[in-house]
C-alpha positions as CSV (number, residue, x, y, z in Angstrom):
1,M,-6.3,-22.0,12.1
2,P,-4.7,-18.9,11.0
3,P,-7.9,-15.7,11.4
4,R,-9.4,-14.7,8.3
5,P,-7.9,-12.0,6.1
6,L,-9.5,-8.6,6.7
7,G,-11.3,-7.1,3.0
8,L,-9.6,-4.0,2.6
9,L,-11.4,-0.9,2.5
10,Q,-11.9,1.3,-0.4
11,G,-9.2,3.2,-1.1
12,T,-7.1,1.9,1.3
13,V,-4.7,-0.2,-1.0
14,D,-3.1,3.2,-2.4
15,V,-2.2,4.1,0.9
16,L,-1.2,0.6,1.7
17,I,1.2,0.9,-1.3
18,L,2.4,4.4,-0.6
19,R,3.3,3.0,2.8
20,T,5.3,0.5,1.8
21,L,7.1,2.2,-1.0
22,A,7.9,4.9,1.8
23,W,10.8,2.1,2.9
24,A,12.4,1.1,-0.3
25,P,11.6,0.9,-3.6
26,M,10.1,-2.4,-4.7
27,H,8.5,-4.7,-7.2
28,G,4.5,-5.7,-7.1
29,Y,5.4,-9.1,-5.2
30,G,7.7,-7.5,-2.9
31,I,5.3,-5.0,-2.2
32,S,2.5,-7.1,-1.5
33,Q,4.5,-9.8,1.0
34,W,5.7,-6.3,2.7
35,I,1.8,-5.6,3.3
36,N,1.2,-9.3,4.2
37,D,4.0,-10.0,6.6
38,R,3.2,-6.4,8.3
39,S,-0.2,-7.5,9.1
40,A,0.6,-10.9,10.2
41,G,-1.4,-12.0,7.0
42,A,-4.6,-10.5,7.8
43,L,-4.1,-8.0,4.5
44,A,-4.1,-9.9,1.1
45,V,-3.6,-7.5,-1.8
46,E,-4.9,-9.5,-4.8
47,D,-2.5,-9.6,-7.9
48,A,-5.0,-7.6,-10.5
49,G,-5.7,-5.0,-7.8
50,L,-2.3,-4.1,-6.7
51,Y,-0.9,-3.6,-10.4
52,Q,-4.2,-1.8,-11.2
53,A,-3.5,0.7,-8.0
54,L,0.5,0.7,-9.2
55,H,-0.6,1.8,-12.3
56,R,-3.6,4.6,-11.0
57,L,-0.5,5.6,-8.9
58,E,1.9,6.1,-11.4
59,R,-0.5,7.7,-14.0
60,K,-1.1,10.3,-10.6
61,G,2.6,11.1,-10.2
62,L,2.9,9.5,-6.9
63,V,5.1,6.7,-8.0
64,D,7.7,6.1,-10.7
65,S,8.9,2.7,-11.8
66,E,12.1,1.4,-13.6
67,W,12.6,-2.4,-14.8
68,G,15.5,-4.0,-12.2
69,I,16.7,-7.7,-11.4
70,S,15.2,-9.2,-8.7
71,E,16.5,-10.8,-5.6
72,K,15.7,-14.4,-7.6
73,N,17.5,-13.0,-10.6
74,H,14.6,-12.0,-13.1
75,R,13.6,-8.8,-14.5
76,A,11.2,-7.1,-12.6
77,K,9.6,-3.4,-12.5
78,Y,10.2,-1.8,-9.4
79,Y,8.2,1.1,-7.8
80,N,9.6,4.0,-6.1
81,L,7.8,6.9,-4.2
82,T,8.0,10.2,-5.5
83,T,8.4,13.7,-3.7
84,I,4.4,14.3,-4.7
85,G,3.8,11.0,-3.4
86,R,5.5,11.4,-0.1
87,R,3.2,14.5,0.3
88,Q,0.7,12.6,-0.8
89,L,1.0,9.8,1.5
90,K,1.1,12.5,5.2
91,T,-2.1,13.8,3.9
92,E,-3.7,10.4,3.4
93,V,-2.4,9.2,6.8
94,A,-3.7,12.1,8.7
95,E,-7.4,11.8,6.7
96,L,-7.6,8.0,7.6
97,R,-6.2,8.6,11.7
98,R,-9.0,11.3,11.9
99,Y,-11.7,8.9,10.5
100,M,-10.9,6.1,12.3
101,A,-10.8,8.6,15.7
102,V,-14.4,9.6,14.4
103,L,-15.5,6.1,13.8
104,F,-14.1,4.8,17.3
105,G,-15.8,8.0,18.7
106,V,-19.1,6.6,17.0
107,L,-18.8,2.9,18.2
108,D,-17.3,3.4,21.5
109,P,-19.6,6.1,23.2
110,A,-18.5,7.5,26.4
């Protein structure tokens, strides 16, 4: 029996999307699949949450988008990480690493 997917912590969807788009422009389904694949199915981003986050990131100027044709020859909106988005990704990853170090320091005291 595969492990139950983990719930996403508040604020992690944005950084997961930014990280995914650092590899290449992708459409929503591709982003969702990339996260699922990289986490071996442990992280699942719901469609509604994914598209809300993409629109929020686009309003902030962290991603932009353009229409294109998907691998299955369908019209799809492709999202791309902007220069501002790359800077934000670095900042958020550093903050998450710091947070995790402090959290594990509390959970596993020496």
